[in-house]
N, C-alpha and C positions, 0 to 999 in steps of 0.2 A: 077214549075212542071216540071215531065219528066213521058207522060203518057206512059206505055207501053199495055196497054191494053183498047181501046173503050173503048168495049163494054159494062162493069160493070165501067171505068172505075177508073181503081189501077194504082196505080203509080209507080216509083219503095218506096218512100219510105212509100207507104204500106208491098210490098217486105218489105224491112227491122224492118220491123215492124211486124210482122207475125213470121220470123224469128226470134227478138230479143227477139220472144214469147214464143220460145221453138221449133220448126217447122225446123226439120234436111235436108226433103227431094223436091225436087223439088214439087212430085206428091203434099207430104200435105200440099204445102205457095199455090196452082191450088185447092185443095180443100177447100181451110181455103180463098182463097180469090174472088176464082171464075176466075181468069185471065188462059187466053186459055178459055176456056169453051161456047167459045160462035160463033163467029165467026169465030175462029181457026188462022188471019192471025198475031196473037202477039205471034204465040207459040213456033216459037224459037226465036228469042228476049226474052221474056222470060223464057223460058229454060238458054238461056244465062246467062241471069241476073243473072236469078235466084238461078242459080253455083256456078255467082264469086259474088253474098254478104255470098250466104255457106260458097264459103271456104278462105271467111275472116274472119267473125264472127271466 
């Protein structure tokens, strides 16, 4: 399991599930999962991974 946000333990799979559940924007996924709302270190990676997953939807 690839952890993207260590503050909240959000994995790539968690992001995929959020998108599969109907979320369609990076902001929506961040709000739903909490990713990138902690220390902020994962923000760039979170945005990159989420955009990739959204484009593959």
